[in-house]
C-alpha positions in Angstrom: 65.3 -18.4 35.7 62.6 -20.0 33.4 59.5 -18.0 32.8 56.3 -19.2 34.5 53.9 -21.0 32.1 50.4 -19.8 32.6 47.2 -21.1 31.1 44.4 -18.6 30.7 40.8 -20.0 30.8 38.4 -17.3 29.8 35.3 -17.4 27.5 35.2 -13.7 26.6 37.7 -13.2 23.8 38.4 -9.5 24.5 39.0 -10.1 28.1 41.2 -13.2 27.4 43.3 -11.2 25.0 43.8 -8.4 27.6 44.9 -10.9 30.2 47.3 -12.5 27.7 48.8 -9.2 26.9 49.2 -8.3 30.6 50.9 -11.6 31.4 53.3 -11.2 28.5 54.2 -7.7 29.5 54.8 -8.8 33.1 57.3 -11.4 31.8 55.2 -14.6 32.0 54.8 -17.2 29.2 51.2 -17.9 28.2 51.0 -21.7 27.4 47.5 -21.3 26.0 44.1 -19.6 26.1 41.0 -21.7 26.1 37.3 -20.9 26.6 35.9 -23.9 28.5 36.6 -26.2 31.4 36.8 -29.2 29.1 39.5 -27.6 26.9 41.3 -26.4 30.1 41.7 -30.0 31.3 42.9 -31.2 28.0 45.4 -28.3 27.7 46.8 -28.9 31.2 47.2 -32.5 30.4 49.2 -31.6 27.3 51.3 -28.5 28.3 51.5 -28.8 32.1 51.5 -25.1 32.9 52.8 -23.9 36.2 49.6 -22.1 37.1 46.0 -21.6 35.7 44.1 -18.3 35.7 40.4 -19.4 35.7 37.2 -17.6 35.1 34.6 -18.9 37.4 31.6 -18.4 35.1 32.5 -20.6 32.1 30.1 -21.8 29.6 29.8 -25.5 29.0 29.1 -28.6 31.0 31.5 -27.7 33.9 32.1 -24.2 35.3 35.5 -22.8 36.6 35.0 -24.1 40.2 34.4 -27.7 39.0 37.3 -27.4 36.5 39.6 -26.2 39.3 38.6 -29.2 41.5 39.6 -31.6 38.8 42.9 -29.8 38.0 43.8 -29.9 41.7 43.0 -33.6 42.1 44.5 -34.8 38.9 47.5 -32.5 38.4 48.1 -30.6 41.6 48.3 -27.3 39.7 47.6 -24.0 41.5 44.5 -22.1 40.3 43.7 -18.5 40.6 40.1 -17.5 40.1 39.2 -14.5 37.9 35.6 -13.2 38.2 33.4 -10.1 38.0 31.2 -11.6 40.8 32.3 -11.0 44.3 29.1 -12.1 46.1 29.3 -14.2 49.2 27.7 -17.2 47.5 30.2 -17.3 44.8 33.1 -16.9 47.2 31.8 -19.8 49.3 31.5 -22.1 46.3 35.0 -21.1 45.1 36.5 -22.0 48.5 35.6 -25.6 48.0 38.1 -26.1 45.1 40.9 -24.6 47.3 42.2 -21.9 44.9 45.5 -20.1 45.4 44.0 -16.8 44.8 41.0 -14.7 43.8 41.0 -11.7 41.6 38.0 -9.4 40.9 37.7 -8.1 37.4 38.7 -5.5 36.3 42.1 -5.6 38.0 45.4 -3.9 37.8 48.6 -5.5 36.4 50.4 -5.2 39.7 47.6 -6.9 41.5 47.7 -9.7 38.9 51.5 -10.1 39.4 51.4 -10.1 43.1 48.6 -12.7 43.2 50.5 -15.0 40.8 53.8 -14.7 42.7 52.1 -15.5 46.0 50.2 -18.4 44.6 53.4 -20.0 43.1 55.3 -19.4 46.4 52.5 -20.9 48.5 52.1 -23.9 46.2 55.9 -24.6 46.4 55.7 -24.5 50.2 52.7 -26.8 50.2 54.5 -29.2 47.9 57.5 -29.3 50.3 55.3 -29.9 53.2 53.4 -32.6 51.6 56.6 -34.3 50.5 58.0 -34.2 54.0 54.8 -35.5 55.5 54.7 -38.4 53.0 58.3 -39.2 53.8 57.6 -39.1 57.5 54.5 -41.4 57.2 56.4 -43.8 55.0 59.2 -44.1 57.5 56.8 -44.3 60.5 54.7 -46.9 58.8 57.8 -49.0 57.7 57.1 -52.4 59.0 60.8 -53.3 59.1 61.5 -50.5 61.6 60.8 -52.7 64.7 62.8 -50.8 67.3 62.3 -47.1 66.6 60.3 -44.4 65.0 61.1 -41.1 63.2 59.7 -38.1 64.8 59.3 -34.9 62.8 60.3 -32.1 65.0 62.4 -28.9 64.6 62.2 -29.2 60.8 63.9 -32.5 60.7 63.2 -36.3 61.2 64.7 -37.6 64.5 65.2 -41.2 65.1 63.8 -42.3 68.6 64.3 -45.8 69.9 61.3 -47.3 71.6 63.4 -48.4 74.5 64.4 -44.7 75.1 60.8 -43.5 75.4 59.6 -43.0 79.0 56.2 -41.5 78.3 54.1 -39.7 75.8 52.0 -36.7 76.7 49.2 -35.0 74.8 49.4 -31.2 74.3 46.4 -29.8 72.4 47.1 -30.7 68.7 50.6 -32.0 69.5 52.2 -34.8 71.5 55.3 -34.5 73.6 57.6 -37.6 73.5 59.8 -37.8 76.6 62.9 -39.9 76.3 65.8 -40.4 78.7 67.6 -37.2 77.5 65.3 -35.4 75.0 61.8 -34.1 74.6 60.2 -34.1 71.0 57.1 -32.1 70.3 55.4 -33.1 67.1 52.1 -32.6 65.3 50.1 -35.8 65.7 47.5 -37.4 67.9 47.5 -39.9 70.8 45.4 -42.2 68.8 48.0 -42.4 66.1 50.8 -42.8 68.6 49.1 -45.8 70.3 48.9 -47.5 66.8 52.7 -46.8 66.2 54.1 -47.8 69.6 54.6 -51.5 70.2 51.5 -52.8 72.1 53.6 -55.1 74.4 55.8 -52.2 75.5 53.4 -49.3 76.0 50.0 -48.8 77.6 47.7 -45.8 77.7 47.0 -44.8 81.3 45.1 -41.6 80.8 43.5 -39.7 77.9 46.6 -37.5 78.0 49.3 -40.1 78.7 50.9 -43.2 77.2 53.7 -44.9 79.3 56.3 -47.5 78.7 55.6 -50.4 81.1 59.1 -51.1 82.1 59.6 -47.3 83.1 57.0 -47.4 85.7 58.7 -47.1 89.1 55.7 -47.2 91.5 51.9 -47.0 91.5 49.6 -45.5 94.1 46.2 -45.1 92.5 45.2 -42.6 91.2 48.8 -41.9 90.2 51.9 -43.6 89.0 55.6 -42.6 89.0 58.0 -42.9 86.1 61.4 -44.0 87.1 64.5 -41.7 86.4 62.4 -38.7 85.8 60.3 -39.4 88.8 57.4 -37.9 86.9 54.0 -38.3 88.5 51.3 -39.3 85.9 47.5 -39.6 86.6 45.7 -42.8 85.9 42.3 -42.3 84.3 39.5 -44.4 85.5 38.7 -45.8 82.1 42.3 -47.0 81.7 42.9 -48.4 85.2 41.7 -51.9 84.3 43.9 -52.2 81.3 47.0 -50.9 83.2 46.6 -53.3 86.0 45.9 -56.2 83.6 49.2 -55.5 81.9 51.3 -55.7 85.2 52.9 -58.7 86.8 51.2 -58.5 90.1 52.1 -60.7 93.1 
């Protein structure tokens, strides 16, 4: 297994040397040691380390927090902050750059190793989640997919035909998609679902419900019944006019 490449950003020479020695002793490869945010950005661009150990209080035009923000946005490299300051204000400022760890100096080698391994592990997991999310959105937003969507549920993407969807129900931070023979719970919003579903085929009837028009079996306000499942769904007052306007009434 390849050694992790770590960039050290520390403006105190003695401290930087101690950190470098500790990393080498722990089996990591030090890709470089720099003493400013500007040099850190240039070094990352050149050597592309796996992780950056960043002192917060750097001398120069940009401090460690601002440098970490730039590295996250440009290179998506995990940063662990090193600092002798543990006051609340420093911590609050550090949170903004979304670091993968925070070590108070002086620290023990075991603490350093544990924090590095956890940061790398979390970054790998975050990358996988982002990759899956991007894939999901690219499939969902695919304009060529006229008759179906892909729903991320149970750690996979499930193809669901629009014609098979009976109704969609809101459940806190999730939505539940009910089909003829399955139920899919996925992390999204009703607002996003109404954008995805074909407007001619679906209508929102309540803040918590979207139904497929041709699956409505009967209506007796303030409720409607979905055919097959015979599910009773409430009709919200704000959505009544739109629903009745979409029906072929005689």
